[in-house]
N, CA, C, O and the ligand as a Tripos MOL2 file, in Angstrom:
@<TRIPOS>MOLECULE
protein
  261   259    66     0     0
PROTEIN
NO_CHARGES

@<TRIPOS>ATOM
      1 N         -29.5460   -4.3300  -69.5630 N.3       1 MET1
      2 CA        -29.1370   -3.3310  -70.5780 C.3       1 MET1
      3 C         -29.9540   -2.0460  -70.4340 C.2       1 MET1
      4 O         -31.1830   -2.0820  -70.3700 O.2       1 MET1
      5 N         -29.2720   -0.9440  -70.3850 N.am      2 PRO2
      6 CA        -29.9830    0.3450  -70.2750 C.3       2 PRO2
      7 C         -30.6280    0.7350  -71.5910 C.2       2 PRO2
      8 O         -30.0990    0.5110  -72.6800 O.2       2 PRO2
      9 N         -31.7970    1.3290  -71.4310 N.am      3 LYS3
     10 CA        -32.4850    1.7600  -72.6500 C.3       3 LYS3
     11 C         -31.8280    3.0200  -73.2200 C.2       3 LYS3
     12 O         -31.6690    4.0200  -72.5190 O.2       3 LYS3
     13 N         -31.4710    2.9600  -74.4250 N.am      4 THR4
     14 CA        -30.8860    4.1340  -75.0690 C.3       4 THR4
     15 C         -31.7640    4.5660  -76.2240 C.2       4 THR4
     16 O         -32.1080    3.7840  -77.1110 O.2       4 THR4
     17 N         -32.1070    5.8220  -76.1780 N.am      5 ARG5
     18 CA        -32.9780    6.3200  -77.2380 C.3       5 ARG5
     19 C         -32.1680    6.6030  -78.4940 C.2       5 ARG5
     20 O         -31.1800    7.3370  -78.4600 O.2       5 ARG5
     21 N         -32.5810    6.0350  -79.5540 N.am      6 PRO6
     22 CA        -31.8790    6.2870  -80.8240 C.3       6 PRO6
     23 C         -32.2460    7.6450  -81.4060 C.2       6 PRO6
     24 O         -32.9660    7.7510  -82.3990 O.2       6 PRO6
     25 N         -31.7430    8.6450  -80.7740 N.am      7 THR7
     26 CA        -32.0740    9.9850  -81.2420 C.3       7 THR7
     27 C         -30.8540   10.6620  -81.8470 C.2       7 THR7
     28 O         -29.7160   10.4240  -81.4440 O.2       7 THR7
     29 N         -31.1230   11.4950  -82.8060 N.am      8 THR8
     30 CA        -30.0140   12.1900  -83.4580 C.3       8 THR8
     31 C         -29.6150   13.4430  -82.7020 C.2       8 THR8
     32 O         -28.5040   13.9510  -82.8550 O.2       8 THR8
     33 N         -30.5420   13.9380  -81.8790 N.am      9 ALA9
     34 CA        -30.2310   15.1390  -81.1110 C.3       9 ALA9
     35 C         -29.2560   14.7920  -79.9920 C.2       9 ALA9
     36 O         -29.5730   13.9790  -79.1240 O.2       9 ALA9
     37 N         -28.1140   15.3810  -80.0040 N.am     10 THR10
     38 CA        -27.0920   15.0870  -79.0110 C.3      10 THR10
     39 C         -27.4650   15.6940  -77.6600 C.2      10 THR10
     40 O         -27.4680   15.0060  -76.6390 O.2      10 THR10
     41 N         -27.7700   16.9570  -77.6670 N.am     11 ALA11
     42 CA        -28.1800   17.6320  -76.4350 C.3      11 ALA11
     43 C         -29.2520   18.6540  -76.7590 C.2      11 ALA11
     44 O         -29.2180   19.3300  -77.7870 O.2      11 ALA11
     45 N         -30.1970   18.7380  -75.8490 N.am     12 ASP12
     46 CA        -31.2190   19.7360  -76.1440 C.3      12 ASP12
     47 C         -30.6370   21.1310  -75.9690 C.2      12 ASP12
     48 O         -29.9850   21.4380  -74.9720 O.2      12 ASP12
     49 N         -30.8850   21.9350  -76.9380 N.am     13 THR13
     50 CA        -30.3540   23.2910  -76.8910 C.3      13 THR13
     51 C         -31.2510   24.1550  -76.0330 C.2      13 THR13
     52 O         -32.4270   24.3480  -76.3400 O.2      13 THR13
     53 N         -30.6930   24.6660  -74.9670 N.am     14 PRO14
     54 CA        -31.4990   25.5210  -74.0950 C.3      14 PRO14
     55 C         -31.8890   26.8170  -74.7820 C.2      14 PRO14
     56 O         -31.0830   27.4740  -75.4410 O.2      14 PRO14
     57 N         -33.1260   27.1490  -74.6070 N.am     15 ARG15
     58 CA        -33.5820   28.3950  -75.2290 C.3      15 ARG15
     59 C         -33.1870   29.5830  -74.3750 C.2      15 ARG15
     60 O         -33.5810   29.7110  -73.2160 O.2      15 ARG15
     61 N         -32.4170   30.4220  -74.9750 N.am     16 LYS16
     62 CA        -32.0180   31.6190  -74.2430 C.3      16 LYS16
     63 C         -33.1070   32.6770  -74.3770 C.2      16 LYS16
     64 O         -33.7200   32.8610  -75.4280 O.2      16 LYS16
     65 N         -33.3120   33.3540  -73.2680 N.am     17 LYS17
     66 CA        -34.3930   34.3310  -73.2720 C.3      17 LYS17
     67 C         -33.9190   35.6900  -73.7540 C.2      17 LYS17
     68 O         -34.2870   36.7230  -73.1940 O.2      17 LYS17
     69 N         -33.1210   35.6810  -74.7670 N.am     18 GLY18
     70 CA        -32.6880   36.9400  -75.3280 C.3      18 GLY18
     71 C         -31.5910   37.6130  -74.5200 C.2      18 GLY18
     72 O         -31.2390   38.7640  -74.7750 O.2      18 GLY18
     73 N         -31.0520   36.8900  -73.5430 N.am     19 GLN19
     74 CA        -29.9290   37.4210  -72.7520 C.3      19 GLN19
     75 C         -30.2340   38.7980  -72.1820 C.2      19 GLN19
     76 O         -29.6000   39.7950  -72.5260 O.2      19 GLN19
     77 N         -31.2100   38.8200  -71.3130 N.am     20 LEU20
     78 CA        -31.5690   40.0860  -70.7030 C.3      20 LEU20
     79 C         -30.5020   40.5260  -69.7070 C.2      20 LEU20
     80 O         -29.9090   39.6950  -69.0180 O.2      20 LEU20
     81 N         -30.2620   41.8140  -69.6320 N.am     21 PRO21
     82 CA        -29.3050   42.3120  -68.6460 C.3      21 PRO21
     83 C         -29.8500   42.1570  -67.2340 C.2      21 PRO21
     84 O         -31.0620   42.1560  -67.0190 O.2      21 PRO21
     85 N         -28.9570   42.0280  -66.2960 N.am     22 THR22
     86 CA        -29.3860   41.8650  -64.9150 C.3      22 THR22
     87 C         -28.6700   42.8540  -64.0180 C.2      22 THR22
     88 O         -27.6030   43.3690  -64.3530 O.2      22 THR22
     89 N         -29.2740   43.1060  -62.8800 N.am     23 LYS23
     90 CA        -28.6660   43.9550  -61.8640 C.3      23 LYS23
     91 C         -28.8850   43.3180  -60.5150 C.2      23 LYS23
     92 O         -29.6690   42.3790  -60.3690 O.2      23 LYS23
     93 N         -28.1830   43.8400  -59.5330 N.am     24 GLN24
     94 CA        -28.3770   43.3430  -58.1840 C.3      24 GLN24
     95 C         -29.0970   44.3940  -57.3650 C.2      24 GLN24
     96 O         -28.6950   45.5570  -57.3250 O.2      24 GLN24
     97 N         -30.1550   43.9710  -56.7190 N.am     25 CYS25
     98 CA        -30.9510   44.8960  -55.9240 C.3      25 CYS25
     99 C         -30.1190   45.4590  -54.7840 C.2      25 CYS25
    100 O         -29.4010   44.7240  -54.1060 O.2      25 CYS25
    101 N         -30.2190   46.7610  -54.5800 N.am     26 ALA26
    102 CA        -29.4310   47.4190  -53.5470 C.3      26 ALA26
    103 C         -29.9560   47.1160  -52.1540 C.2      26 ALA26
    104 O         -29.2780   47.3710  -51.1580 O.2      26 ALA26
    105 N         -31.1560   46.5760  -52.0850 N.am     27 VAL27
    106 CA        -31.7610   46.2910  -50.7800 C.3      27 VAL27
    107 C         -31.6670   44.8150  -50.4200 C.2      27 VAL27
    108 O         -31.0860   44.4480  -49.3990 O.2      27 VAL27
    109 N         -32.2360   43.9890  -51.2570 N.am     28 CYS28
    110 CA        -32.2850   42.5650  -50.9150 C.3      28 CYS28
    111 C         -31.1220   41.7880  -51.5140 C.2      28 CYS28
    112 O         -30.9690   40.5930  -51.2630 O.2      28 CYS28
    113 N         -30.3070   42.4670  -52.3020 N.am     29 ARG29
    114 CA        -29.0970   41.8460  -52.8700 C.3      29 ARG29
    115 C         -29.3900   40.7000  -53.8100 C.2      29 ARG29
    116 O         -28.5200   39.8700  -54.0740 O.2      29 ARG29
    117 N         -30.5780   40.6490  -54.3040 N.am     30 ARG30
    118 CA        -30.9050   39.5850  -55.2380 C.3      30 ARG30
    119 C         -30.7990   40.1120  -56.6560 C.2      30 ARG30
    120 O         -31.1200   41.2680  -56.9300 O.2      30 ARG30
    121 N         -30.3520   39.2620  -57.5400 N.am     31 PRO31
    122 CA        -30.2780   39.6740  -58.9360 C.3      31 PRO31
    123 C         -31.6580   39.7390  -59.5580 C.2      31 PRO31
    124 O         -32.5070   38.8840  -59.3040 O.2      31 PRO31
    125 N         -31.8730   40.7310  -60.3550 N.am     32 PHE32
    126 CA        -33.1510   40.8120  -61.0480 C.3      32 PHE32
    127 C         -32.9160   41.1470  -62.5060 C.2      32 PHE32
    128 O         -31.9120   41.7490  -62.8890 O.2      32 PHE32
    129 N         -33.8700   40.7370  -63.2880 N.am     33 GLU33
    130 CA        -33.7320   40.8760  -64.7260 C.3      33 GLU33
    131 C         -34.3900   42.1350  -65.2490 C.2      33 GLU33
    132 O         -35.3120   42.6960  -64.6580 O.2      33 GLU33
    133 N         -33.8730   42.5410  -66.3720 N.am     34 TRP34
    134 CA        -34.4320   43.6830  -67.0710 C.3      34 TRP34
    135 C         -35.9050   43.4580  -67.3720 C.2      34 TRP34
    136 O         -36.3260   42.3680  -67.7590 O.2      34 TRP34
    137 N         -36.6620   44.5060  -67.1860 N.am     35 ARG35
    138 CA        -38.0790   44.4100  -67.5240 C.3      35 ARG35
    139 C         -38.4580   45.5200  -68.4830 C.2      35 ARG35
    140 O         -37.8270   46.5740  -68.5610 O.2      35 ARG35
    141 N         -39.5060   45.2280  -69.1950 N.am     36 LYS36
    142 CA        -39.9040   46.1620  -70.2420 C.3      36 LYS36
    143 C         -40.2480   47.5440  -69.6730 C.2      36 LYS36
    144 O         -40.0110   48.5750  -70.3020 O.2      36 LYS36
    145 N         -40.8060   47.5280  -68.4770 N.am     37 LYS37
    146 CA        -41.2080   48.8110  -67.8810 C.3      37 LYS37
    147 C         -39.9940   49.6760  -67.5310 C.2      37 LYS37
    148 O         -40.1150   50.8750  -67.2800 O.2      37 LYS37
    149 N         -38.8320   49.0390  -67.5210 N.am     38 TRP38
    150 CA        -37.6070   49.7810  -67.2270 C.3      38 TRP38
    151 C         -36.8440   50.1360  -68.4950 C.2      38 TRP38
    152 O         -35.6880   50.5560  -68.4440 O.2      38 TRP38
    153 N         -37.4950   49.9650  -69.6130 N.am     39 ALA39
    154 CA        -36.8160   50.1510  -70.8950 C.3      39 ALA39
    155 C         -36.1140   51.5000  -70.9730 C.2      39 ALA39
    156 O         -35.0330   51.6170  -71.5510 O.2      39 ALA39
    157 N         -36.7310   52.5040  -70.3940 N.am     40 THR40
    158 CA        -36.1610   53.8460  -70.5030 C.3      40 THR40
    159 C         -35.4060   54.2710  -69.2550 C.2      40 THR40
    160 O         -34.6620   55.2510  -69.2780 O.2      40 THR40
    161 N         -35.5920   53.5440  -68.1800 N.am     41 THR41
    162 CA        -34.9800   53.9630  -66.9180 C.3      41 THR41
    163 C         -34.0030   52.9440  -66.3560 C.2      41 THR41
    164 O         -33.5580   53.0620  -65.2140 O.2      41 THR41
    165 N         -33.6800   51.9690  -67.1420 N.am     42 TRP42
    166 CA        -32.8600   50.8570  -66.6490 C.3      42 TRP42
    167 C         -31.5710   51.3390  -65.9880 C.2      42 TRP42
    168 O         -31.1310   50.7690  -64.9890 O.2      42 TRP42
    169 N         -30.9800   52.3650  -66.5310 N.am     43 GLU43
    170 CA        -29.7230   52.8570  -65.9690 C.3      43 GLU43
    171 C         -29.8970   53.3160  -64.5240 C.2      43 GLU43
    172 O         -28.9740   53.2260  -63.7130 O.2      43 GLU43
    173 N         -31.0730   53.7990  -64.2230 N.am     44 ASN44
    174 CA        -31.3010   54.3310  -62.8840 C.3      44 ASN44
    175 C         -31.9520   53.3400  -61.9360 C.2      44 ASN44
    176 O         -32.1100   53.6130  -60.7460 O.2      44 ASN44
    177 N         -32.3180   52.2120  -62.4620 N.am     45 VAL45
    178 CA        -32.9850   51.2180  -61.6180 C.3      45 VAL45
    179 C         -31.9990   50.6050  -60.6450 C.2      45 VAL45
    180 O         -30.9240   50.1540  -61.0400 O.2      45 VAL45
    181 N         -32.3600   50.5890  -59.3890 N.am     46 ARG46
    182 CA        -31.4610   50.0300  -58.3820 C.3      46 ARG46
    183 C         -32.1310   48.9670  -57.5300 C.2      46 ARG46
    184 O         -31.4650   48.2320  -56.8010 O.2      46 ARG46
    185 N         -33.4320   48.8900  -57.6240 N.am     47 TYR47
    186 CA        -34.1500   47.9580  -56.7670 C.3      47 TYR47
    187 C         -35.0180   47.0230  -57.6020 C.2      47 TYR47
    188 O         -35.5140   47.3920  -58.6660 O.2      47 TYR47
    189 N         -35.1870   45.8230  -57.1030 N.am     48 CYS48
    190 CA        -35.8980   44.8090  -57.8780 C.3      48 CYS48
    191 C         -37.3880   45.0610  -57.8640 C.2      48 CYS48
    192 O         -38.1090   44.6100  -58.7530 O.2      48 CYS48
    193 N         -37.8460   45.7730  -56.8710 N.am     49 SER49
    194 CA        -39.2870   45.9480  -56.7650 C.3      49 SER49
    195 C         -39.6110   47.2450  -56.0430 C.2      49 SER49
    196 O         -38.7530   47.8840  -55.4350 O.2      49 SER49
    197 N         -40.8570   47.5980  -56.1320 N.am     50 GLU50
    198 CA        -41.3130   48.8060  -55.4390 C.3      50 GLU50
    199 C         -41.1190   48.6640  -53.9390 C.2      50 GLU50
    200 O         -40.8290   49.6290  -53.2310 O.2      50 GLU50
    201 N         -41.2840   47.4490  -53.4840 N.am     51 ARG51
    202 CA        -41.1420   47.1860  -52.0530 C.3      51 ARG51
    203 C         -39.7180   47.5170  -51.5780 C.2      51 ARG51
    204 O         -39.5200   48.1770  -50.5580 O.2      51 ARG51
    205 N         -38.7660   47.0520  -52.3300 N.am     52 CYS52
    206 CA        -37.3770   47.3190  -51.9680 C.3      52 CYS52
    207 C         -37.0790   48.8040  -52.0880 C.2      52 CYS52
    208 O         -36.3190   49.3590  -51.2940 O.2      52 CYS52
    209 N         -37.6590   49.4210  -53.0480 N.am     53 ARG53
    210 CA        -37.4420   50.8460  -53.2360 C.3      53 ARG53
    211 C         -37.9280   51.6150  -52.0160 C.2      53 ARG53
    212 O         -37.2760   52.5400  -51.5320 O.2      53 ARG53
    213 N         -39.0770   51.2070  -51.5440 N.am     54 ARG54
    214 CA        -39.6180   51.8630  -50.3450 C.3      54 ARG54
    215 C         -38.7530   51.5750  -49.1410 C.2      54 ARG54
    216 O         -38.5010   52.4540  -48.3160 O.2      54 ARG54
    217 N         -38.3060   50.3500  -49.0460 N.am     55 ALA55
    218 CA        -37.4570   49.9690  -47.9200 C.3      55 ALA55
    219 C         -36.1970   50.8060  -47.9030 C.2      55 ALA55
    220 O         -35.7310   51.2270  -46.8450 O.2      55 ALA55
    221 N         -35.6550   51.0420  -49.0720 N.am     56 ALA56
    222 CA        -34.4430   51.8380  -49.1730 C.3      56 ALA56
    223 C         -34.7200   53.2800  -48.7670 C.2      56 ALA56
    224 O         -33.9160   53.9260  -48.0950 O.2      56 ALA56
    225 N         -35.8600   53.7520  -49.1880 N.am     57 ARG57
    226 CA        -36.2240   55.1260  -48.8510 C.3      57 ARG57
    227 C         -36.3790   55.2840  -47.3420 C.2      57 ARG57
    228 O         -36.0230   56.3040  -46.7530 O.2      57 ARG57
    229 N         -36.9110   54.2540  -46.7610 N.am     58 HIS58
    230 CA        -37.1630   54.2940  -45.3300 C.3      58 HIS58
    231 C         -35.8840   54.3850  -44.5130 C.2      58 HIS58
    232 O         -35.8080   55.1020  -43.5160 O.2      58 HIS58
    233 N         -34.8810   53.6370  -44.9620 N.am     59 SER59
    234 CA        -33.6760   53.5310  -44.1760 C.3      59 SER59
    235 C         -32.5750   54.4650  -44.6660 C.2      59 SER59
    236 O         -31.5050   54.5470  -44.0640 O.2      59 SER59
    237 N         -32.8490   55.1670  -45.7650 N.am     60 SER60
    238 CA        -31.7840   55.9660  -46.3520 C.3      60 SER60
    239 C         -31.4800   57.2800  -45.6280 C.2      60 SER60
    240 O         -30.3100   57.6460  -45.5120 O.2      60 SER60
    241 N         -32.4920   57.9970  -45.1400 N.am     61 PRO61
    242 CA        -32.1660   59.2970  -44.5380 C.3      61 PRO61
    243 C         -31.2290   59.1480  -43.3530 C.2      61 PRO61
    244 O         -31.6090   58.5770  -42.3310 O.2      61 PRO61
    245 N         -30.0160   59.6530  -43.4760 N.am     62 PRO62
    246 CA        -29.0070   59.4940  -42.4200 C.3      62 PRO62
    247 C         -29.1530   60.5580  -41.3560 C.2      62 PRO62
    248 O         -28.2220   61.3200  -41.0970 O.2      62 PRO62
    249 N         -30.2970   60.6080  -40.7520 N.am     63 THR63
    250 CA        -30.5270   61.6110  -39.7230 C.3      63 THR63
    251 C         -30.2150   61.0440  -38.3460 C.2      63 THR63
    252 O         -30.6760   59.9630  -37.9790 O.2      63 THR63
    253 N         -29.4400   61.7840  -37.6100 N.am     64 ASP64
    254 CA        -29.1290   61.3160  -36.2630 C.3      64 ASP64
    255 C         -30.2890   61.5810  -35.3280 C.2      64 ASP64
    256 O         -30.8160   62.6910  -35.2590 O.2      64 ASP64
    257 N         -30.6660   60.5690  -34.6310 N.am     65 ASP65
    258 CA        -31.7690   60.7420  -33.7180 C.3      65 ASP65
    259 C         -31.3080   60.6290  -32.2820 C.2      65 ASP65
    260 O         -32.1170   60.7510  -31.3620 O.2      65 ASP65
    261 ZN        -34.9210   43.8220  -53.8810 Zn       66 ZN66
@<TRIPOS>BOND
     1     1     2 1
     2     2     3 1
     3     3     4 2
     4     3     5 am
     5     5     6 1
     6     6     7 1
     7     7     8 2
     8     7     9 am
     9     9    10 1
    10    10    11 1
    11    11    12 2
    12    11    13 am
    13    13    14 1
    14    14    15 1
    15    15    16 2
    16    15    17 am
    17    17    18 1
    18    18    19 1
    19    19    20 2
    20    19    21 am
    21    21    22 1
    22    22    23 1
    23    23    24 2
    24    23    25 am
    25    25    26 1
    26    26    27 1
    27    27    28 2
    28    27    29 am
    29    29    30 1
    30    30    31 1
    31    31    32 2
    32    31    33 am
    33    33    34 1
    34    34    35 1
    35    35    36 2
    36    35    37 am
    37    37    38 1
    38    38    39 1
    39    39    40 2
    40    39    41 am
    41    41    42 1
    42    42    43 1
    43    43    44 2
    44    43    45 am
    45    45    46 1
    46    46    47 1
    47    47    48 2
    48    47    49 am
    49    49    50 1
    50    50    51 1
    51    51    52 2
    52    51    53 am
    53    53    54 1
    54    54    55 1
    55    55    56 2
    56    55    57 am
    57    57    58 1
    58    58    59 1
    59    59    60 2
    60    59    61 am
    61    61    62 1
    62    62    63 1
    63    63    64 2
    64    63    65 am
    65    65    66 1
    66    66    67 1
    67    67    68 2
    68    67    69 am
    69    69    70 1
    70    70    71 1
    71    71    72 2
    72    71    73 am
    73    73    74 1
    74    74    75 1
    75    75    76 2
    76    75    77 am
    77    77    78 1
    78    78    79 1
    79    79    80 2
    80    79    81 am
    81    81    82 1
    82    82    83 1
    83    83    84 2
    84    83    85 am
    85    85    86 1
    86    86    87 1
    87    87    88 2
    88    87    89 am
    89    89    90 1
    90    90    91 1
    91    91    92 2
    92    91    93 am
    93    93    94 1
    94    94    95 1
    95    95    96 2
    96    95    97 am
    97    97    98 1
    98    98    99 1
    99    99   100 2
   100    99   101 am
   101   101   102 1
   102   102   103 1
   103   103   104 2
   104   103   105 am
   105   105   106 1
   106   106   107 1
   107   107   108 2
   108   107   109 am
   109   109   110 1
   110   110   111 1
   111   111   112 2
   112   111   113 am
   113   113   114 1
   114   114   115 1
   115   115   116 2
   116   115   117 am
   117   117   118 1
   118   118   119 1
   119   119   120 2
   120   119   121 am
   121   121   122 1
   122   122   123 1
   123   123   124 2
   124   123   125 am
   125   125   126 1
   126   126   127 1
   127   127   128 2
   128   127   129 am
   129   129   130 1
   130   130   131 1
   131   131   132 2
   132   131   133 am
   133   133   134 1
   134   134   135 1
   135   135   136 2
   136   135   137 am
   137   137   138 1
   138   138   139 1
   139   139   140 2
   140   139   141 am
   141   141   142 1
   142   142   143 1
   143   143   144 2
   144   143   145 am
   145   145   146 1
   146   146   147 1
   147   147   148 2
   148   147   149 am
   149   149   150 1
   150   150   151 1
   151   151   152 2
   152   151   153 am
   153   153   154 1
   154   154   155 1
   155   155   156 2
   156   155   157 am
   157   157   158 1
   158   158   159 1
   159   159   160 2
   160   159   161 am
   161   161   162 1
   162   162   163 1
   163   163   164 2
   164   163   165 am
   165   165   166 1
   166   166   167 1
   167   167   168 2
   168   167   169 am
   169   169   170 1
   170   170   171 1
   171   171   172 2
   172   171   173 am
   173   173   174 1
   174   174   175 1
   175   175   176 2
   176   175   177 am
   177   177   178 1
   178   178   179 1
   179   179   180 2
   180   179   181 am
   181   181   182 1
   182   182   183 1
   183   183   184 2
   184   183   185 am
   185   185   186 1
   186   186   187 1
   187   187   188 2
   188   187   189 am
   189   189   190 1
   190   190   191 1
   191   191   192 2
   192   191   193 am
   193   193   194 1
   194   194   195 1
   195   195   196 2
   196   195   197 am
   197   197   198 1
   198   198   199 1
   199   199   200 2
   200   199   201 am
   201   201   202 1
   202   202   203 1
   203   203   204 2
   204   203   205 am
   205   205   206 1
   206   206   207 1
   207   207   208 2
   208   207   209 am
   209   209   210 1
   210   210   211 1
   211   211   212 2
   212   211   213 am
   213   213   214 1
   214   214   215 1
   215   215   216 2
   216   215   217 am
   217   217   218 1
   218   218   219 1
   219   219   220 2
   220   219   221 am
   221   221   222 1
   222   222   223 1
   223   223   224 2
   224   223   225 am
   225   225   226 1
   226   226   227 1
   227   227   228 2
   228   227   229 am
   229   229   230 1
   230   230   231 1
   231   231   232 2
   232   231   233 am
   233   233   234 1
   234   234   235 1
   235   235   236 2
   236   235   237 am
   237   237   238 1
   238   238   239 1
   239   239   240 2
   240   239   241 am
   241   241   242 1
   242   242   243 1
   243   243   244 2
   244   243   245 am
   245   245   246 1
   246   246   247 1
   247   247   248 2
   248   247   249 am
   249   249   250 1
   250   250   251 1
   251   251   252 2
   252   251   253 am
   253   253   254 1
   254   254   255 1
   255   255   256 2
   256   255   257 am
   257   257   258 1
   258   258   259 1
   259   259   260 2
@<TRIPOS>SUBSTRUCTURE
     1 MET1         2 RESIDUE 1 A MET
     2 PRO2         6 RESIDUE 1 A PRO
     3 LYS3        10 RESIDUE 1 A LYS
     4 THR4        14 RESIDUE 1 A THR
     5 ARG5        18 RESIDUE 1 A ARG
     6 PRO6        22 RESIDUE 1 A PRO
     7 THR7        26 RESIDUE 1 A THR
     8 THR8        30 RESIDUE 1 A THR
     9 ALA9        34 RESIDUE 1 A ALA
    10 THR10       38 RESIDUE 1 A THR
    11 ALA11       42 RESIDUE 1 A ALA
    12 ASP12       46 RESIDUE 1 A ASP
    13 THR13       50 RESIDUE 1 A THR
    14 PRO14       54 RESIDUE 1 A PRO
    15 ARG15       58 RESIDUE 1 A ARG
    16 LYS16       62 RESIDUE 1 A LYS
    17 LYS17       66 RESIDUE 1 A LYS
    18 GLY18       70 RESIDUE 1 A GLY
    19 GLN19       74 RESIDUE 1 A GLN
    20 LEU20       78 RESIDUE 1 A LEU
    21 PRO21       82 RESIDUE 1 A PRO
    22 THR22       86 RESIDUE 1 A THR
    23 LYS23       90 RESIDUE 1 A LYS
    24 GLN24       94 RESIDUE 1 A GLN
    25 CYS25       98 RESIDUE 1 A CYS
    26 ALA26      102 RESIDUE 1 A ALA
    27 VAL27      106 RESIDUE 1 A VAL
    28 CYS28      110 RESIDUE 1 A CYS
    29 ARG29      114 RESIDUE 1 A ARG
    30 ARG30      118 RESIDUE 1 A ARG
    31 PRO31      122 RESIDUE 1 A PRO
    32 PHE32      126 RESIDUE 1 A PHE
    33 GLU33      130 RESIDUE 1 A GLU
    34 TRP34      134 RESIDUE 1 A TRP
    35 ARG35      138 RESIDUE 1 A ARG
    36 LYS36      142 RESIDUE 1 A LYS
    37 LYS37      146 RESIDUE 1 A LYS
    38 TRP38      150 RESIDUE 1 A TRP
    39 ALA39      154 RESIDUE 1 A ALA
    40 THR40      158 RESIDUE 1 A THR
    41 THR41      162 RESIDUE 1 A THR
    42 TRP42      166 RESIDUE 1 A TRP
    43 GLU43      170 RESIDUE 1 A GLU
    44 ASN44      174 RESIDUE 1 A ASN
    45 VAL45      178 RESIDUE 1 A VAL
    46 ARG46      182 RESIDUE 1 A ARG
    47 TYR47      186 RESIDUE 1 A TYR
    48 CYS48      190 RESIDUE 1 A CYS
    49 SER49      194 RESIDUE 1 A SER
    50 GLU50      198 RESIDUE 1 A GLU
    51 ARG51      202 RESIDUE 1 A ARG
    52 CYS52      206 RESIDUE 1 A CYS
    53 ARG53      210 RESIDUE 1 A ARG
    54 ARG54      214 RESIDUE 1 A ARG
    55 ALA55      218 RESIDUE 1 A ALA
    56 ALA56      222 RESIDUE 1 A ALA
    57 ARG57      226 RESIDUE 1 A ARG
    58 HIS58      230 RESIDUE 1 A HIS
    59 SER59      234 RESIDUE 1 A SER
    60 SER60      238 RESIDUE 1 A SER
    61 PRO61      242 RESIDUE 1 A PRO
    62 PRO62      246 RESIDUE 1 A PRO
    63 THR63      250 RESIDUE 1 A THR
    64 ASP64      254 RESIDUE 1 A ASP
    65 ASP65      258 RESIDUE 1 A ASP
    66 ZN66       261 GROUP 0 **** ****
């Protein structure tokens, strides 16, 4: 016989973290979550990290060589 816990809780309710908005990084294509430091610039945020931002800057200038 399987042990069954006599609990009244049917399912544990997952705690939502306030449903933060997310975006997809333009460089690494990974989704990233809203951060407090982006509170005022979120609309313009395109990269998940400074590293990706630099990477984008590096490869962005469309100069023919
Ligand atoms: Zn990234």
